[in-house]
N, C-alpha and C positions, 0 to 999 in steps of 0.2 A: 872385778876386773880393774886392776890398778896397775899401770905401767911401773915398772922396776926404775924408771927414771922419774917418778912423782915422789913427793914427800907427804906422807899423811900422819898426823901424830897419833900416838897412841892413844891421847885423851879425846880424840875425835870419835863420834858416833856416826857410823854410815848404815844407811838402809840397804835393803835387797836390790840386786840388779843395778847398782851404780858403777859407772865408769868414771875412771880417773885417768887422763891423758898424761903423756910425758911431761915434766916440768912444772906439772900444777903443784900447788902448795897447800896442803888443808893443815890449819894451825890447831892449836889447842881449842878446847871448849866449841868446837863445831858440832853441829847435829846436822846430818844431811840425809833427807827422808829416800823414799824407794825411786827408783827408776830415774835418777838424775844422771846427766852427763856433763862431766867437767873438762873442758877442753884445754889443750896445751897452755901452759904459762898463766893460768888463771890462779888468783891467790884468794884463798876464803879464809877468814877468822884471823887476820893480822890484827895486832893492836892498833886502835884508832888514832888518827893524825887529829887528836884534840889534845891541846896543852894542859887540859884540865884532868886528863887520865893520870891515875896515880898507879897504875897495875892492878887494879881491882879485878876479881874474877867476874868476868862478863861473857856472854855467848853470842855466836852466830847460829841461827836456826833457820834452816831451809826445808821447804816442804817436798812433796814429791812430784815428780815429773818435770823437774826443771832443767833447763839446758843454759849452762854458763859457758859462753863461747870464750875464745882465746883473749888473754889479758884481762878478764873481768877481775876486778877487785871488790871484795865485799868485806868490811871490818867488822870487829866484834862492837858490841855496845860500850856505853860507859856508865858510870854511877847515875846518869839522868834517868835511863830506863833498863839498864842491865842487860839489853839485848838488842841485836838487829835481827828483823825477821823479814824472810823472803817467803811469800806464800808457795802456793802448788800452781803447776802448769804454767810457769813464767819462762819466757826467752828472753834472756840478757845476752844482747849481742857483743861483738868484740870491742875491747877497751872501754867498755863502760865501768862506772864507779858507783858504789852503794856505800855511803859513808855511814858512821857510827849511829846507833839507834833509829836508823830508818825503819819504817814498818812498809812492806810491799804485801798486799793482799794477792788474789789470785788472776791467773790468765792475762797478765801483763805483759806487753811486748815493749821493751827498752832497746832501740836501735842503737847502732854502733856509736860509741863515743860519748853517749848521754852521761852526763855526771850529776849524781845527787848528793848535796851537801846534808850535813847532819840533821837528824831528825825530821826527815822529810816523810810524808805518807803518800803512799799511791793506792788508790781504790781498785776494786776489779775490773778488767777488760781495758784499762787505760792502754793507749798506744802513744808512745813517745817517740817523735821522729829525731834522727840521728844528730849528733852534736849538740843537744839541749842541755841547758846548764840551769839547774834548779836551785834557788836560794835556800837556805836552812829554815827549817820550820814551815816549809811551804807544804800545802794539802793539794794533791791532785785528784780529782773525783772520778767516778766510775764513767767508763763507757766514753771517755773522752779520745779525740785525736789531736795530737799537739804537733804543729809544723816542725820539721827539722832546722835545725839552728835558733831555736827560740831561747830567749832569755827570760826565766820566770821568776819574779819576784812577788807576785800575788796567787792567792789561791785559784786553781781552775775549776769551777763548778762542774756538777755532772752532765754527761749528754752533749757536750758543746765540742765544736772545732775552736781551737785556739792558734792564733797565727798573728802576723805581721810584727813590726818592731816599732814601738813596744808592744808586747804581748796584749792582744785583745781577743774579745768575743767575735767570732766570725760565722755564726750561725751554728744549727744544730747539727749533731753527726748522724743524719738521717741514714746514710748509706750503711753505717756500722750498727745502728740500731735495727735496721731492716734484717740484716745478715743475722742478728743474734735474736729475731723472732718477735720484736716489738710490733704491735698492732698498729694500725694507722690511726685508731682512737687514742693509743697512748703516745705515740708520736706527736699527735695535734695538742694534747695536754702539754706536753713538755715545750712545743713551740709557743703555746699561749702564756705558760709561767714567763718564759723568758722575754716574750714580747712585752708584758707587763714590767718586769724588772728593766730593761735596756731601753724601752720605748714609750713607757707608760706615763712620762712626765712627773714622776715621783722619785722621792729618795729611796734609798734601799729598803729603810725601815717601812716606811708608807707602802711601798710596794708589796712588801712580804704581808703586811697586814691586809691589804687589799686582796691578794690572791688567796689567804686563807679564809676571808669573809665571802668571797664571791665564786671561787672554784670549788668543785665537789672535792673531797678528798681521795687521793690515789697514791699509791705507793711512789709514783714518779713525782707527783706534786709535792709529797712530803719529803722525799730525798733531797729535792733542791732546796726547799724552804730551810730544812734542818742543816743542811750543808752550809748555806749562807749566813744563817743566824750563828752557827757555830765557827765562822770565820774570824780568826784573830787578826790576819793580815789584811782582809778584806779581799774580794774577788775581782778578777780583771774586768776591764770596763769595755765598753763597746767602741 
């Protein structure tokens, strides 16, 4: 179901049951999964706005069941990673931008006018409020809720609410976790981990060592510890 007023490159690969509305533009080297809906004036797969890009063959890969609303732009990768990837079951609202070499996982909501700079990674079930600006190379963890209008220049660790100016840890995303089936015990573990990181009177390295030594291993504990240890930019503060 491709509007005659849309442009789809013959080099693009479209899945089953894809809808492309009027004035949408699908460029070369785009792979679009099944059951996606590209709304009017979205531009998918154009060359990146990176001055280091020299015309190399790179890709935009989008999974299944994605909704890309009006005026969304998703650019191709560069030689850095070779591809920009948007996973499955994602809602990217109007006027959002996903720059070169970003990696978006699954079940993400990007609200209107959110702007991701190059090589940002967003994990599963993140919800990003409208008008958020995300600095290049930032990492946004899973199951987070980010306040609209935020300016992100640090990594956002999983399971939290991030808000204020400058961006800061504002507690656990307990409502979202409850909706997604996390048990009270799992949520308690997450709360305890962040209590030690942000209120335990230790630096981050000491807090992580203490968490590993004193709290029983769980997927939630280990997800947070691994994320923080891998953070190159450092995580938001309280």
